[in-house]
Structures are given as structure tokens and as C-alpha cells.
C-alpha positions in Angstrom: 79.3 3.4 17.7 78.1 7.0 18.0 80.7 9.3 19.7 78.7 10.7 22.7 81.7 12.8 23.7 81.3 14.9 20.8 77.5 15.6 21.5 76.6 19.2 21.4 74.5 20.7 24.2 71.0 21.2 23.5 71.5 24.9 24.6 74.2 25.6 22.0 73.5 28.9 20.7 75.5 28.7 17.4 73.4 25.6 16.6 70.0 27.3 17.1 71.2 30.2 15.0 72.0 27.9 12.2 68.7 26.0 12.0 66.3 29.0 12.0 65.1 28.3 8.4 64.8 24.5 9.0 62.9 25.1 12.2 60.4 27.2 10.5 60.0 24.6 7.7 59.9 21.4 9.7 58.8 22.3 13.2 56.6 25.4 13.0 53.8 23.6 11.2 53.4 21.6 14.4 54.1 24.0 17.0 51.7 26.7 15.5 48.9 24.4 16.0 49.6 24.4 19.6 50.4 28.0 19.8 46.7 28.8 18.5 45.4 26.2 20.9 47.3 28.0 23.7 45.9 31.5 22.5 42.3 30.1 22.5 42.4 28.2 25.7 43.9 31.4 27.3 40.7 33.4 26.3 42.1 35.0 23.1 43.9 38.2 22.9 42.3 41.7 22.7 43.7 44.3 20.5 46.1 46.5 22.3 47.1 43.8 25.0 50.6 43.5 25.8 51.9 39.8 25.2 55.3 38.4 26.1 56.4 35.3 24.1 59.6 33.8 25.8 61.8 31.4 23.8 59.7 32.3 20.8 61.7 30.6 18.1 60.5 31.7 14.8 57.5 33.1 16.0 54.5 30.9 15.8 52.8 32.3 19.0 54.2 35.8 18.5 52.8 36.0 14.9 49.3 34.8 16.0 49.2 37.2 18.8 50.1 40.1 16.5 47.7 39.1 14.0 45.1 39.4 16.8 46.3 43.1 17.4 48.4 42.5 20.4 51.6 44.6 21.2 54.1 41.7 21.2 57.4 41.4 22.8 59.1 38.1 21.4 62.3 37.0 23.0 64.8 34.3 22.4 68.5 33.7 23.4 69.3 32.8 19.6 70.2 35.8 17.5 69.4 33.8 14.5 66.0 33.1 15.5 65.4 36.8 16.6 66.5 38.0 13.0 63.8 35.9 11.7 61.4 37.1 14.2 62.2 40.7 13.4 61.5 40.1 9.7 58.1 38.5 10.3 56.9 40.9 12.9 57.8 43.9 10.9 54.4 44.5 9.4 52.7 44.7 12.8 52.9 48.0 14.9 54.0 48.0 18.4 55.7 44.6 18.0 59.5 43.9 19.0 61.8 40.8 18.9 64.7 41.0 21.3 67.7 38.6 22.1 67.2 37.9 25.7 68.0 35.0 28.3 64.6 33.7 29.3 66.1 32.9 32.8 66.9 36.8 33.3 64.5 38.8 31.3 65.4 42.4 30.8 61.7 43.6 31.4 60.1 45.4 34.2 58.0 43.8 36.7 54.2 43.4 35.8 54.5 44.5 32.4 52.5 42.2 30.2 48.7 41.4 30.2 49.6 37.7 28.9 53.1 35.8 29.0 53.6 32.6 27.0 56.4 30.0 26.6 55.5 27.4 24.1 58.1 24.5 24.4 60.8 26.9 25.5 61.1 27.1 29.2 61.1 23.2 29.5 64.5 23.4 27.9 66.2 26.0 30.1 69.1 24.9 32.1 67.2 26.5 35.1 63.7 26.1 34.0 62.2 27.0 37.3 64.0 30.4 37.2 62.6 30.8 33.7 59.0 30.0 34.9 59.5 32.6 37.8 60.6 35.1 35.3 57.7 34.5 33.1 55.3 35.1 36.2 57.4 38.2 37.4 56.9 40.0 33.9 53.1 39.5 34.1 50.7 42.1 35.7 48.7 40.8 38.7 45.7 38.9 37.6 47.3 38.6 34.1 47.5 35.3 32.2 50.6 33.1 32.4 50.7 30.1 29.7 53.1 27.3 29.3 53.0 24.7 26.8 55.1 21.4 27.2 55.2 17.8 25.6 53.5 15.1 27.2 56.1 12.7 25.8 59.2 13.7 27.6 61.3 12.6 24.5 59.6 15.4 22.5 57.5 15.2 19.3 57.7 14.9 15.5 60.5 12.7 14.3 62.4 12.9 17.8 60.6 9.8 19.4 60.9 8.0 16.1 64.7 8.6 16.0 65.0 7.4 19.6 62.9 4.4 18.9 65.3 3.4 16.0 68.4 4.2 18.1 67.3 1.7 20.7 66.8 -1.0 18.0 70.1 -0.1 16.4 72.4 0.3 19.4 70.5 -1.8 22.2 73.8 -1.7 24.3 74.2 2.2 24.1 72.7 4.2 27.1 70.5 7.0 25.9 70.9 10.3 28.0 67.7 11.5 30.0 65.7 14.4 28.5 66.2 17.8 29.8 65.2 18.1 33.5 62.3 20.5 32.7 60.8 18.3 29.9 61.0 15.3 32.5 59.1 17.3 35.0 56.7 19.4 33.0 55.5 16.3 31.0 53.2 15.5 34.0 50.0 17.7 34.0 50.0 17.3 38.0 53.7 18.4 38.1 53.2 21.2 35.5 50.1 22.5 37.7 52.0 22.3 40.9 55.1 24.1 39.5 52.7 26.9 38.1 51.4 27.4 41.6 54.7 27.4 43.2 55.9 30.1 40.8 53.1 32.4 41.8 49.9 31.4 39.6 46.7 30.8 40.7 43.4 29.2 39.0 45.8 26.9 37.0 44.1 24.6 34.7 46.2 22.2 32.3 44.5 20.8 29.1 45.8 18.1 26.7 45.9 19.1 23.1 46.2 16.8 20.4 48.1 17.5 17.1 50.4 15.9 14.6 53.6 16.2 12.8 53.2 15.7 9.0 55.6 15.1 6.4 55.0 14.6 2.6 56.6 11.2 2.2 58.7 8.7 3.7 61.5 9.5 1.3 61.0 13.2 1.7 61.3 12.8 5.7 64.2 10.4 5.3 66.1 12.8 3.0 65.7 15.7 5.5 66.2 14.1 8.6 69.7 15.4 8.9 68.1 18.9 9.0 65.2 18.0 11.2 67.2 16.4 13.8 70.4 18.0 14.0 69.6 19.8 17.3 69.5 16.4 19.0 72.8 15.5 20.5 72.5 11.8 19.8 71.9 12.4 16.1 74.7 15.1 15.7 77.1 12.7 17.4 76.7 9.8 14.8 79.6 8.9 12.6 79.2 7.6 9.1 79.1 3.8 10.2 76.4 4.6 12.8 74.3 6.6 10.6 74.3 3.6 8.2 73.5 1.1 11.0 70.7 3.4 12.0 69.2 3.9 8.6 67.1 0.8 8.2 65.6 0.9 11.8 64.8 4.6 11.3 63.1 4.2 7.8 60.9 1.4 9.5 59.9 3.7 12.2 58.9 6.2 9.7 57.1 4.0 7.5 54.9 3.0 10.4 53.6 6.3 10.6 52.4 6.4 6.9 48.7 7.3 6.4 46.5 7.2 3.3 47.8 8.9 0.5 51.5 8.3 1.7 52.0 11.2 4.0 53.9 10.6 7.2 51.7 11.5 10.3 53.4 11.5 13.7 50.6 12.2 16.5 51.6 14.5 19.4 50.1 15.7 22.6 50.9 18.8 24.6 50.0 20.1 27.9 48.7 23.6 27.9 48.7 25.3 31.2 47.0 28.5 31.9 47.1 30.4 35.2 46.6 33.9 36.6 49.3 35.7 38.5 48.5 36.1 42.1 48.9 39.4 43.7 
């Protein structure tokens, strides 16, 4: 059986520091698709606009905004992620990456023309405070954009892992998703929370995408890297990994498309509002 007592918290800074390269390799091809969609649905970015990206990760949205000519501040609580952000943003004048707690942003009120968080605030311990901070940092009338997964279990291989886990360990309880993911997966709740945080003219759009791996063998050989931020996966001992292997391979094989690639569909909510006041 997995040792759930050894499970690390999803907010473990050291773990996020360690996975920056793997996150860029395996997650960013998916998140960058939704980042581009969020920028487009928000009306695009004009050169010289001030843009805030909270929980920026390795920079999918920050880079796209910088390439459009924005002056970007990208923040993340993980120094490892921010180090990679700084390297990638270096070619763009007026951009900056800083280590910062998204629940207590070290920025002045009403500073940014547009403020974004893609799949970040939904993971915060106090996600409502994170949302309030995103709004506080935005100028009156400026855009506030939040992207969340429709599936509260996440996207990419994560739902496949949980599907296989349930088959391999039917007697084991699965911890609930982070509270922010459980609430903000609902378009109606997301809209209401944006309004409560101080936004008007809120619209939530469903955007489709897909996580893609080259082949079943490639995905299976890389799952320890891909899934190591999941507490359930990190807690597996050797026997549990062996027991899970067959159901997990079957779940991955069910997603094979023509040509042998693995394609896992994903849907995100993109909520766009304007700061009231």
C-alpha cells in the first residue's frame, strides 16, 4: 500500500524548485496553449502595457505577453521557477521575474493594466486571498484573467494516474483536490468568485486543448518526472508502483491516437473580468 503519511504537500517549495526543467518540458506545451488563449480572449496585449503574471511557473504566459511588447512582472513562490523565468525573460526590455507570495503581493495598488494567473491561484492555500491580491494589483478598468481546470483532478497524465490508482487500490481513499480547484472548476462559481473579488463584466469561456506525449513507452518512462508533484504518486513505495504499473499503462494506452502518440484532452475555464472602481 502507498504510504500516505509520507505524502508531501503540493505547496512544497523545494519540490517546485526541483521540477522546473521537467515542468517546462512536460507541462508547458499544454499550459502555453491556454496562455495564448487567455491573452486572446482578454483582447490581446498592447506594446508598453504593464502585465502581472502570478504563479508564473516557467513562463508560458509571461513570455507570450513579453513577446507582444508588454512590460511584464512575473512572480512565483519557487526560486527555482523564478531563476528559469529570469533567463527566459532576459531578452525582453522592461520585464522582471521575482520570488513572491501570490497571497501577499509586494506591489502597489492599481499598478497593472492586465493581471493573469494561469493554473496558479487555484492551488493556493488561501486562494480567495490570492484572487483578491490579483485584483488589488490591477488598475480600475484593467483586465483580471484567471485560468483553471474544468476537471478538479487536473489535466494531462494526472487524471490518468488517479484512474489507475483507483483500479489498483480500490480500498484506498483518495484525498480531495485543493479547495481552490474544487470550487473554481465550476464556471458559475468562478464567475461568482471573480465578482466577489471586485471584478465586473466577467465572462468565463471553456477552452479545449490536449496534453501530448510521443508514445506510450516514452510517457511511461517519464512518469516519475511528470507526476512527482502529486502527493499520492510521491508516496508510492516499490511494491505499490509495481501494482500500479499495469493499470497505469492501460490508462495511457487508451489515449493513443493515430501514429502512436498519446493525446489526453483537457478543458480549461478562462475567466476575464474588469476591475471595478
